[in-house]
N, C-alpha and C positions, 0 to 999 in steps of 0.2 A: 889766557885771559886773567887779568889780575883781580884782586879782591874788590877794588873800587868799582870796576866795570860790572862784576857780578852783583855787587850791592845795588848799583843803579838799575840794572836789569830787573832785579827782584822788586825794587820800589815801584817800577813801572808796571810789571806784571801783576802784582798784588794790590796796586793802588794804595800803597802805604802812606805816601805823602804826595802833596801837590805843589806846584810851583808857587812860591810866595808864602809857604807855610812858615809859621814860627813855632819853635819847640824848645822845651826844657830838656837838656840831656844830662843825666846823672853820670858824673865822672868820679870814680873812686881813686883813680891813679893807677889802677891795675892795667894789665895789657889789653884786656877786652875793651874797656871804656876809652882808653887812650887811643886805640886803633880806630874805634868807631868814630870818635871825635875827629880824628885825622881825615878819615874817609868822607864824612859828611861836610867837613870844612872845605875839602877839595871840590865837592859838588855844589858848594854854597853859591858861587857866582852864577853858574848855569841855571840853577834851580831857584835862585833868589831867596834862599833860606834866611830866616832870622833865628840865630842860634843863641841860646842862653845856657851857660855852663853852671851846673849846680853840684856842690860837694857838701855832704853832711859829715861833720866831724863827730864820730861816735864817742870819742874820748876814752876808748878802751885800752889804747896802747900809748906808750910814751912817744912813739913815732907818728902819732896821729897829726900833730902840728906840722910835721915835715911833709906828710902827704897833702895836707891842706895847702901849704905854700907851693908845693910842686904843681898842683892843679891850677892854682892861681896864676903861676908863671906861664903855664901852658895856655890859659885863656888870654893872657896878655900877648903872648907870642902870636896867637891867631886873631888878636884884636876883637875878642868876644866879651860880652858882659859876664861877670862872674858873681855868683851868689854862694854864700856859705853860712853855716849855722852849726853851733856846737850843742850837743844834747847829752844828757846823762841817762843811760839805760839801766833798767832794773837788772839785778843779778840773775833772776829767774827768766828763762826763755829768751835769752839775748837775741837769738837769730830772728825770731818772730817780732820782737819789740823793735829791733833795728829796721826791719822791713817796713813796719807800720810808720815809724818816724820818717824814713826816707820818702815814702809816698806822700805823707802829710806835708813835708817840706817842699817836695816837687810841685804839689798842687797849690801851695801858697805862692810860689814863684809864677806858676801858670796863670793864676788869677791876677797877680800884679802886672805881668807883662802882656796879658791877653793872648798868650801862646795857644795854638790849636792842639798841640800834642805834648806828651811826656815820652821821652825816648830812653830806653835802658839797653844795656849791652849784653843781655842774656844770650847765650849761644846754645847750640844743639846739645852739648854735654850738660849744660845747666838744666835743660829740659828733661833729659833722661833722668838726672838726679831728682828732679821735682816729681816726675811720675812715680819713681820707686819710693820716694819718701811718702807720697800720698797713698801708695799701695800698702805700705806697712802700717800706716795710720788708719787704714780701713775706710778710705775715701769712696765716694760714689762716682758716677759717670763724669761729673764736672772735674773732680780732682784727678781722675785717672786719664783724662784726655789731655792733660798737660797744659802748658802755656801756649798762647796763640800769637801769631805775628802781629795781630792788631786786635785789641780789646778795648772798645770805646775810645778813650783818648790816649791809651797807652800803646806805643809802637815798639816792637822788638826786631829791628832790621837784621840782627845777627843770628836770629833764632835757627836759621837753616844752615849755618856754618859751624864746622867743628872748631874746637879750641886750637887744634894744630894748624889749621888754615890761617887763623887769625894771628897766631904767633909767627908763622912764616912770613906773613905780610908785614908785621911789625918790624921784624929783623931786616927784611928787604928794604924797607923805607927808613931804616936806621932810627926808629923811634925809641925813646926812653920811657920807662914806666917804673912803677914802684911795686915791689913784692911785699905782700902781706904775710908775715910769718905765722899768723893764726890760721892761714889756709892749710897748714901742715898739722894742726892740732886735732887729734882724733876724738876729743871730747865733743866736737861739733858733729851732729848727725850727717850733714852734707859732706863734710870732709871724709868721714868714715866710709861713706858710699863711694866717693870719688877715688880714694886711695886704696881701699881694701876690697869692697864688694864688686864694683864694676869691672876692675881688672880680672877678677876671677870669672865673672860672667863672660867676658871676652875670650877667655881660654876655652869655655864651653862652645861658644859660637863667636867667630871674629866679627860678625855683624850684629851682635847682641844689642848694641846701642841703637842701631838703625831699626832693628826689629821691634824693640820696645816702643819706639816712636811710631812705627807703623801700626802697632796695636792701639796705641793712644789715639791715633787718627781715626781708626775704626770706631773706637768708643766715643770720640767726639762727634762722629756722624750719627751714632746711635742717640747721643744726647740731643742733637738737633731734631732728629725724628720724633723723639718723645716730647720735646718742647712744642713741636708743631701739633702733635696729637693732643697734648694737654690743653693747648690754647683752643683747639677746635672743640674739645669736650666742654671747656669752661664757657665758651661762647653760648652754648645751648643750655648749660646747667647751672650757671652762676648768676645770681641776681644781686645787683648792688643798689643800695638805697639807704639814705639817712645815716651815713657813716658806718654801715655794717654790710656784710656780704652773706648771702644765703646760698648754700650748695644743695642741690637736689640729690638726695641720697638714693632714690629709686634706681637711677641709672648708674650710680656709683657702686652699689653693692655687688653687681656681677663681675666687676673688673678684677684683674690680677692685682695682687698685693703690691707689687713693684710699681705698677701704673698708678695705683691709688696714691702712693707716697709722692710720685712725681707731680700729680695733680695738686696735692696739698702743698708741696713746696712752691708751686707756681702761685697758688692763692696767697701764701704767706710771704712771698718774696718782697712785696712792697709795704706790708702792714706790720711786720714784727721782726725784730732782730734776735740774734742768738738762739735760733731754732735749730736743734740738733736732731740726730737720728732717733734718739729716745723719745723726743716730743712727737715726731711723726708716728712712731709706733703707738704712743698713747692716744693720738687722735684716731687712728684706725681702730684701736680697741674700743674707743668711745662710740664709734658709729655702730658697733655690734651690740651695744646695750639697748635694752628696751626702755620705753618711757622717756622722760626728760632728765638729762644728765648734763653736767658741765665739767669743763677742764680749764684751769688757769695756766697761762703760758707766760714766759718772760716778756718784758716790754709792755706790761699792762694789758695783755690781750686775754679775753675770755672766749671760750668756744662752748656754745650750747648745742646739745643734740636734742632736738624736739621731733620725735617720731621720724618722719622721712625728710627731715631738714637739718642741716648743720649750719649754725650761725656763727660767723666770725665777727667780733666787735670789741672795741676798747671798753674797759670797765664802765667808763662814763656814759656810754651809749646803750648799755644793757638796761632795759627798763625794770624797776622794782615792781612788785606786785601792785597792779592797778586796783584790785579788789581783794577782799578777804576770801580765803578758801576755807569752806567748812571742814572742820576736823571731826568727822563722824566716828562714832564708836565702832571699833573693830575694822576700820578702814584706814588705808594709808594715804598720806599726801606727799607727793614728790615735788620738790621745788629746788631748782638748780641741782646741786649735788647732795642735798639733804633729803632723807626719807623720814617722815614723822608719822607715828602711829599712836593709836589710843586703844586701851583694852580694859574692860571691867575686871576688878579684882575683889576677892573676898577678904583678903588680909594684906597688911603692909609687908613690904620687903625692904631690904637695905637700898636706899637711894644712891644714885651715882650721877656723873656728869651726863651719861647717856639715858638715864631713866629716873623719872620722878613720880611721886604719887600725890594726887590732888583730890580735893573734895568736890565732886561734880555737882553737888547740890548748891554749893556756894558759887561756883563759876557759871553754871548754866551752859549754854552752847559755846563751843570753842571754834576758833578760826585761826588760820595761819595768814600772816601779813608781814610786810616789811615796816621799818620804823616810820614814825610820824613826828612832826615837831611837837615838843612838849611831853613826850612819853616819859613816864616815871615808873619805877619799880619799888615796892615796899620791902625793905630789908628786915623789918620786924613787924609784928602784929600791932605794935603800939604807935605806928606813924612815922618811923624813920624811913625816909625816902631818898632815892638817888635818881638823878636824871639818867636815862638810858644812854645818852651820848657820852656822859662821863664814865659810865661803867664799861662801855665798849672801848674807850680809850685806855682805861685802866687795864683791861684784859688784852691790850695790844692787838685788837682787831684792826687790820689795815684800813686806812681811810677809804680806799677804793672799794672795799668789801662791805663797809657798814650799811650803805643804803640798800644792800641786797641780802642782808642777813635776816633769816626768818625768825619771827617771834610768835608765840602763842598768846592769843587774847580771848576775852569773853565778849558777850553781847554788848557790854558797855565800853568796849575798846580798852579795857584795863589789861595790863600785862599779867599773864599767868605764869609763863615760863620763857626764859631765853635759853634755848638749847646749848648745852655744854658750859653755860656761864652762870645762871642764877635763876632760882625759883622765887616767885612772889610769896612771901610768908603768909599773906592773908588767906591763901587758898590751899595751903599745905594740908594734906590729910594727916589726922592724928589717930591715936588709939581708939577714940570713941567714934570715928567716922564710919558711917554706914554705907556711904556711896563713894567707894574708892575707885578712882580711875588712874590707870598707869599710862603715862606718856613716855614714849621712847623715840630716840633719834639715831639715825645712822648717817655717816658722812663719808662719801667717796672722794678722796683727795685727788 
C-alpha cells in the first residue's frame, strides 16, 4: 500500500478532514511538505478539497528567494492559489521566532480564504525531536506528550509517518524538492538532536524513537485525565462573577501539589498570558499564608488570598478599600500585600522608608485607606503641599496599583504617611514630642 492510500486511510480513521474542506498548507520546499502537497493534491478531486499553498520567506539564506520561486512554480503546476510573505527574524531564538511568524502568516491566510484548517508536514521524527527538546527544557505534561495529529484548526497528516517513508514515496513519484543546508548546522538544537543524539539512542534501542512516542502518548492520556479532573473540581469550587473568579480553598488545601498546579493552570488558561512554573509555585505558596495576602502576575492580573478564598481578578476589578480601617496602637492592619503596625515609643529612632515616627497627639486616631480625589500631603510645616496623584507618579508607582496603594490618615482624612514614599511633615515627631508613635510597614512582593 502506497503513502497516498495510507494517508487517506488515516484521514478517514482519525477524522482529520472532511469532504469539501479548505485548508492552508505550509510548504517550505523540503521533501516533507512537497510530498504532503503532492499527496493531498492527488486526493483533491475525490475529497473536493480547496487547497491554499503558503510559503514564508524567512530571509535567512541567500537561497531563500530560490525556495520561494520553487514553491510558487509547484503551486502553478498544481493550479493552486499561492501566498507568500518575507519576514525579518531577530538574531536571538531564531527557531522559535520563525515558528511564531509561520503560524501568524498561516492564520492570516486562513482568515482571508475562510479555510477550515492549517496543515503542516510534521512527521514522526519531528515529533520525537519535539518531545526530547521539551524534556531537556523541563516541560510539563503538555510538552512531554508531543504534537497531536489534530489540535484545534491545525492538522498534521504526516505525524504517524517516518521521514524515511516520506522520502521513499517522494523518490518513487519522482518529486523534486529543495534541500536546506541549515538543516546540517549543529548550532540549532533540533539539528543536534536529529544528527547526534537520536542516532545514539537508536544504538541503545533500535525502537527508541517509537518508544519515546509511546511514552509521550501515555503522558498525553495522563494530561487528559487531569484536565477532566480539574474541570470537575472547578465546577464545584470556582465561582465566577463581575470579572473575577473565586476559588474555594477549603477543598483545595488537601490536594496533591501537582494537582493544585494543574487546577491553577486551568483557571489561568483564559485570563492571563505568560504564566510560568515559577508563578504557579508562587500561587501555591500564597495559599499557605495566613490572613489577607496578594500576588501580582503578568498581563495585569492580581491574585488575592483572603482566608479560605483565592480571588483572581484584573487590577481594574479589585476594589480599593471601601471604608477606613482603624490602625489601633500595638495592632497590625493587613491590606493586600502590606502589613502596617503602630507602637508607642519613649524616644525617637532613625526613620526609614519602612518606619516613621509621628506625634500621636497631633494626629489623633489613625486609619488605613486608599486614595481619594483631592488628597494632598504637606512636604513642609509651612504649607508646601503636593497632590498625592503627582507624588505617586513621581515615585513611579504603576497606574494600575495607585488606586490600591494604602495610605495612613487621621480623623480629618488628612494624610499622615504614605508607606515607603513620604511622611506628612505636620505630624512628624520631634525632640520635644511626648507622645511618640512608631508606624511600620512590611511588603511581601
